[in-house]
C-alpha positions as CSV (number, residue, x, y, z in Angstrom):
1,X,97.2,16.9,48.5
2,X,95.8,19.1,51.3
3,X,92.4,20.4,50.8
4,X,92.2,24.2,50.0
5,X,90.6,26.7,52.3
6,X,88.5,28.6,49.8
7,X,87.7,32.0,51.2
8,X,86.9,34.0,48.0
9,X,83.2,33.5,47.6
10,X,82.6,37.0,46.6
11,X,84.6,36.3,43.4
12,X,82.9,32.9,42.8
13,X,81.1,30.6,45.2
14,X,81.8,26.9,44.6
15,X,79.1,25.0,42.7
16,X,76.6,23.4,45.0
17,X,76.1,19.8,44.5
18,X,72.4,20.3,43.9
19,X,73.1,22.8,41.2
20,X,75.6,20.3,39.5
21,X,72.9,17.6,39.5
22,X,70.3,19.9,38.1
23,X,72.6,20.9,35.3
24,X,73.6,17.3,34.5
25,X,69.8,16.4,34.3
26,X,69.2,19.4,32.0
27,X,72.1,18.5,29.7
28,X,70.8,14.9,29.5
29,X,67.3,16.1,28.6
30,X,68.6,18.3,25.7
31,X,66.2,20.3,23.5
32,X,65.6,23.9,22.6
33,X,63.1,25.6,24.8
34,X,61.6,27.5,21.8
35,X,60.8,24.2,20.0
36,X,57.3,22.9,20.2
37,X,58.0,19.1,20.0
38,X,58.4,16.9,23.1
39,X,62.2,17.5,23.6
40,X,61.5,21.3,23.4
41,X,58.8,21.2,25.9
42,X,60.9,19.3,28.4
43,X,63.6,22.0,28.0
44,X,60.9,24.7,28.4
45,X,59.6,23.0,31.6
46,X,63.3,23.0,33.1
47,X,63.6,26.8,32.3
48,X,60.1,27.6,33.7
49,X,60.8,25.7,37.0
50,X,64.1,27.6,37.3
51,X,62.4,30.9,36.6
52,X,59.9,30.2,39.5
53,X,62.8,29.3,41.8
54,X,64.8,32.4,41.0
55,X,61.6,34.6,41.3
56,X,61.1,33.2,44.8
57,X,64.6,34.3,45.8
58,X,64.0,37.7,44.2
59,X,60.5,38.2,45.8
60,X,59.1,38.6,42.3
61,X,56.8,37.1,39.8
62,X,58.2,34.6,37.4
63,X,57.3,36.8,34.4
64,X,59.5,39.7,35.9
65,X,62.7,37.4,35.6
66,X,64.8,38.0,32.5
67,X,67.7,35.5,32.3
68,X,71.0,36.9,31.2
69,X,74.7,35.7,30.9
70,X,75.4,37.0,34.4
71,X,75.4,40.0,36.7
72,X,77.4,42.2,34.3
73,X,74.9,41.8,31.5
74,X,72.0,42.3,33.8
75,X,73.6,45.6,35.0
76,X,74.2,46.8,31.4
77,X,70.7,45.8,30.3
78,X,69.1,47.7,33.1
79,X,71.0,50.9,32.5
80,X,70.8,50.9,28.8
81,X,67.3,49.6,28.6
82,X,65.7,52.0,31.2
83,X,65.7,54.6,28.4
84,X,67.0,57.4,30.6
85,X,70.0,59.5,29.6
86,X,70.9,60.9,33.1
87,X,72.2,58.2,35.3
88,X,73.4,58.6,39.0
89,X,75.6,56.1,40.6
90,X,77.6,55.8,43.8
91,X,81.4,55.9,43.9
92,X,81.6,52.4,45.0
93,X,79.7,50.6,42.3
94,X,81.1,47.5,40.4
95,X,82.9,48.1,37.1
96,X,80.0,46.6,35.3
97,X,77.9,49.6,36.3
98,X,80.6,52.3,36.2
99,X,81.8,51.3,32.6
100,X,78.3,50.6,31.4
101,X,77.6,54.4,31.6
102,X,80.9,56.2,31.5
103,X,79.0,59.5,31.5
104,X,77.1,58.7,34.8
105,X,77.3,61.3,37.6
106,X,79.2,59.7,40.5
107,X,78.0,60.4,44.0
108,X,80.2,60.3,47.0
109,X,80.3,57.9,50.0
110,X,81.4,58.5,53.5
111,X,84.5,57.0,55.3
112,X,82.6,53.7,55.8
113,X,81.5,53.5,52.2
114,X,77.9,54.4,52.7
115,X,76.2,56.6,50.0
116,X,75.9,60.3,50.9
117,X,72.2,60.6,50.8
118,X,72.3,64.4,50.9
119,X,74.4,64.5,47.7
120,X,71.8,62.1,46.1
121,X,69.0,64.5,47.0
122,X,70.9,67.5,45.5
123,X,71.7,65.5,42.3
124,X,68.1,64.5,41.9
125,X,66.9,68.2,42.3
126,X,69.5,69.5,40.0
127,X,67.4,69.1,36.8
128,X,64.0,68.1,35.4
129,X,65.5,65.5,33.2
130,X,64.3,61.9,33.9
131,X,66.8,59.9,35.9
132,X,67.8,56.3,36.7
133,X,69.6,55.8,40.1
134,X,72.0,52.7,40.3
135,X,73.1,51.8,43.8
136,X,74.3,48.3,44.9
137,X,72.8,46.5,47.7
138,X,76.1,45.3,49.1
139,X,79.6,46.1,48.2
140,X,81.7,43.3,46.7
141,X,84.9,44.3,48.4
142,X,83.8,45.4,51.9
143,X,80.5,44.0,52.4
144,X,79.0,47.4,53.3
145,X,75.2,47.7,52.8
146,X,73.7,50.6,51.2
147,X,70.5,52.3,52.5
148,X,68.3,51.2,49.5
149,X,65.0,52.2,51.2
150,X,66.2,55.8,51.6
151,X,67.5,55.8,48.0
152,X,64.1,54.7,46.7
153,X,62.4,57.2,48.9
154,X,64.4,60.0,47.5
155,X,64.1,58.7,43.9
156,X,60.3,58.2,44.0
157,X,59.9,61.8,45.1
158,X,61.9,62.9,42.1
159,X,60.2,60.6,39.7
160,X,63.4,58.5,39.1
161,X,63.8,54.9,38.4
162,X,66.0,52.7,40.7
163,X,68.3,49.9,39.7
164,X,70.0,47.8,42.5
165,X,73.0,45.5,41.8
166,X,72.1,42.9,44.3
167,X,74.7,40.3,43.0
168,X,76.6,40.3,46.3
169,X,73.6,40.5,48.6
170,X,71.6,37.5,47.3
171,X,71.9,34.5,49.7
172,X,73.1,36.7,52.5
173,X,70.4,39.3,53.0
174,X,66.8,39.6,51.7
175,X,66.7,40.7,48.1
176,X,62.9,41.0,47.5
177,X,62.2,43.3,44.5
178,X,59.1,44.8,46.3
179,X,60.6,44.7,49.7
180,X,63.5,46.9,48.4
181,X,61.1,48.9,46.3
182,X,63.4,49.0,43.3
183,X,62.5,48.8,39.5
184,X,65.4,46.7,38.4
185,X,67.4,44.1,40.4
186,X,70.5,42.2,39.2
187,X,71.5,38.8,40.2
188,X,74.2,36.3,39.3
189,X,74.2,32.5,39.8
190,X,77.8,32.0,40.5
191,X,77.8,34.2,43.7
192,X,75.3,31.8,45.3
193,X,76.7,28.4,44.4
194,X,75.3,28.2,41.0
195,X,77.2,28.0,37.6
196,X,79.1,30.8,36.0
197,X,77.8,32.4,32.9
198,X,74.1,32.8,33.9
199,X,72.3,35.6,35.9
200,X,69.1,37.5,35.8
201,X,67.6,41.0,35.6
202,X,64.5,41.2,37.7
203,X,62.2,43.9,36.1
204,X,59.3,45.3,38.0
205,X,56.1,44.9,36.1
206,X,55.5,48.2,34.2
207,X,59.1,49.4,34.4
208,X,60.5,50.3,30.9
209,X,63.0,48.0,29.4
210,X,64.5,48.1,25.7
211,X,66.3,44.9,24.8
212,X,70.0,45.2,24.1
213,X,70.2,42.0,22.2
214,X,68.0,41.5,19.1
215,X,67.1,38.3,17.5
216,X,64.4,35.9,18.4
217,X,61.6,36.5,20.9
218,X,63.1,34.8,24.0
219,X,62.6,36.1,27.5
220,X,59.4,37.8,26.3
221,X,61.3,39.9,23.8
222,X,63.6,41.4,26.5
223,X,66.7,39.3,25.9
224,X,67.2,37.4,22.6
225,X,69.2,34.1,22.2
226,X,68.5,30.5,23.0
227,X,68.3,30.1,26.7
228,X,71.2,28.4,28.6
229,X,69.1,25.6,29.8
230,X,71.6,23.8,31.9
231,X,73.0,27.0,33.4
232,X,69.5,28.3,34.2
233,X,68.6,25.0,35.8
234,X,71.7,25.2,38.0
235,X,70.8,28.8,38.9
236,X,67.4,27.7,40.0
237,X,68.7,25.0,42.2
238,X,71.2,27.3,43.8
239,X,68.5,29.9,44.4
240,X,66.3,27.4,46.3
241,X,69.3,26.8,48.8
242,X,70.3,30.4,49.0
243,X,66.9,31.8,49.6
244,X,66.8,31.3,53.4
245,X,70.0,33.3,53.7
246,X,73.2,32.4,55.6
247,X,74.5,34.2,58.7
248,X,78.3,33.9,58.9
249,X,78.8,36.7,61.4
250,X,80.2,34.5,64.1
251,X,82.9,33.1,61.8
252,X,83.7,36.5,60.4
253,X,83.8,38.3,63.7
254,X,86.1,35.6,65.3
255,X,88.4,35.9,62.2
256,X,88.6,39.7,62.5
257,X,89.3,39.5,66.1
258,X,92.2,37.1,65.6
259,X,93.7,39.1,62.7
260,X,93.7,42.2,64.9
261,X,95.5,40.4,67.7
262,X,98.2,39.5,65.2
263,X,98.3,42.7,63.3
264,X,96.8,45.5,65.4
265,X,96.2,47.7,62.3
266,X,94.1,45.0,60.6
267,X,90.8,46.7,61.3
268,X,88.3,45.8,58.7
269,X,87.3,48.7,56.3
270,X,83.7,49.5,56.6
271,X,83.4,47.8,60.0
272,X,81.5,50.9,61.4
273,X,78.6,50.3,58.9
274,X,76.1,47.6,58.3
275,X,77.9,44.8,56.5
276,X,77.3,41.5,54.9
277,X,78.2,38.7,57.5
278,X,80.6,37.0,55.2
279,X,83.0,39.8,54.1
280,X,86.2,41.3,55.6
281,X,88.5,43.7,53.8
282,X,91.6,44.1,56.0
283,X,95.2,45.6,55.6
284,X,98.5,44.1,56.6
285,X,100.5,47.3,56.7
286,X,103.7,47.2,54.7
287,X,102.9,44.0,52.8
288,X,101.4,44.5,49.4
289,X,98.1,42.7,48.7
290,X,99.5,40.7,45.8
291,X,102.2,39.3,48.2
292,X,99.7,38.3,50.7
293,X,97.4,36.7,48.1
294,X,100.4,34.6,46.7
295,X,101.7,33.7,50.1
296,X,98.4,32.5,51.4
297,X,97.9,30.6,48.1
298,X,101.2,28.8,48.6
299,X,99.7,27.8,52.1
300,X,96.5,26.5,50.6
301,X,94.3,29.5,51.3
302,X,92.4,31.3,48.6
303,X,91.6,35.0,49.2
304,X,91.7,38.0,46.9
305,X,93.0,41.6,46.6
306,X,89.7,43.5,46.1
307,X,87.4,42.7,43.2
308,X,88.3,39.9,40.8
309,X,88.8,41.4,37.2
310,X,89.1,39.8,33.9
311,X,92.9,40.6,33.6
312,X,93.7,38.9,36.8
313,X,95.9,41.8,37.9
314,X,95.9,43.4,41.3
315,X,95.0,47.1,41.1
316,X,94.4,49.7,43.7
317,X,90.8,49.6,44.8
318,X,88.6,52.5,43.5
319,X,86.3,51.5,46.4
320,X,88.8,52.0,49.1
321,X,89.9,55.2,47.4
322,X,86.4,56.5,47.4
323,X,86.2,55.8,51.1
324,X,89.3,57.9,51.6
325,X,91.5,55.1,52.6
326,X,95.2,56.2,52.3
327,X,96.9,54.7,49.3
328,X,99.4,52.9,51.4
329,X,96.7,51.0,53.4
330,X,94.6,50.4,50.2
331,X,97.6,48.7,48.6
332,X,97.9,46.3,51.5
333,X,94.3,45.3,51.8
334,X,92.9,41.8,51.0
335,X,89.4,40.6,51.0
336,X,88.3,37.5,52.7
337,X,84.8,36.2,51.8
338,X,83.1,33.3,53.4
339,X,80.3,31.2,51.9
340,X,78.0,28.1,51.9
341,X,80.9,25.6,52.6
342,X,83.0,27.7,54.9
343,X,83.8,26.4,58.3
344,X,86.0,26.9,61.4
345,X,88.9,24.9,59.9
346,X,89.1,27.2,56.9
347,X,89.4,30.1,59.3
348,X,92.0,28.5,61.4
349,X,94.1,27.8,58.4
350,X,93.9,31.3,57.2
351,X,94.8,32.7,60.6
352,X,97.9,30.4,60.8
353,X,99.0,31.3,57.2
354,X,98.4,35.1,57.9
355,X,100.4,35.0,61.2
356,X,103.3,33.0,59.6
357,X,103.5,35.6,56.7
358,X,103.5,38.5,59.2
359,X,106.2,36.9,61.3
360,X,108.4,36.3,58.3
361,X,107.9,39.9,57.2
362,X,108.8,41.2,60.7
363,X,111.9,39.1,60.9
364,X,112.9,40.3,57.5
365,X,112.5,43.8,58.4
366,X,114.4,43.4,61.8
367,X,117.2,41.6,59.7
368,X,117.4,44.5,57.2
369,X,117.2,47.1,60.0
370,X,120.1,45.4,62.0
371,X,122.1,45.1,58.8
372,X,121.8,48.7,58.0
373,X,122.6,49.7,61.6
374,X,125.8,47.6,61.5
375,X,126.8,49.0,58.1
376,X,126.4,52.6,59.5
């Protein structure tokens, strides 16, 4: 069986061997970290070690880390726990932010997907009611980076709190809580080569936070429930390896150049803005995204059509819509995302599969055009 070229790291990055080993060790250790006997103390030590490792990645103190079930819970906890009714979000936020606060005021972005800072400034000045602003660090579909420093500057002037969904940025660009200047920072283990089902909300010391889950006093009374010791251990191990960051720009740029040579219209959306070095969102005009994903899957290449969702269905991207991308182009856009185990062989395989699909489509179009001409 041929190895798969896995190029869907923004959906889930494969588990790093070190994270697997850490999880196996934690599972063998057993114990409840809230128990005071020896087994419980061993479990507590595992959680504490991982907390320090994630804190290092996040440029925070260990006491500022709240372990959650993932980035979605972290986003929901920040927005519900900040205690402010008025919420401002960008038009390109992840569904876990958009749906967490359906009444949030949505701020526009420009054609590259970058937040309109003037619109943010106007919204902040519109009322005296306390506000929380939620803007992602990096977009999961296009890789476009948001001007978080400017967001924080405007928010502070207005007395607003700032939440940043840094799930896609971690391991690719710096995500330091204090360097960014935000109050809340969301992280997810499986985006950096850790396990699924575990994440963290980093809460600046002194920032308000009301727990969404009530029960025991875990996570310093900020998130009830027995900690996922094995998952947290794997998160910590992945955080250590992700902390230095990974520059994949050379691979990405070579890929995009090759795709444009095959399909001239395949210019990456958001290419005019600062982007993550691992992400390309490109169209193959006239070929639905779902067709591309399935065809490349048959060729042993894993990519996606926009954000992965729980239903597994391919839908038109609200991110591209907010950027003003025509529906016909948005429907033909796929996302290619590289990661810690990506190499040139994966890129070459993708390019070959993409070219083969495009040739088949062109030949089919020519055949149908000739058939219609003869019939006429």
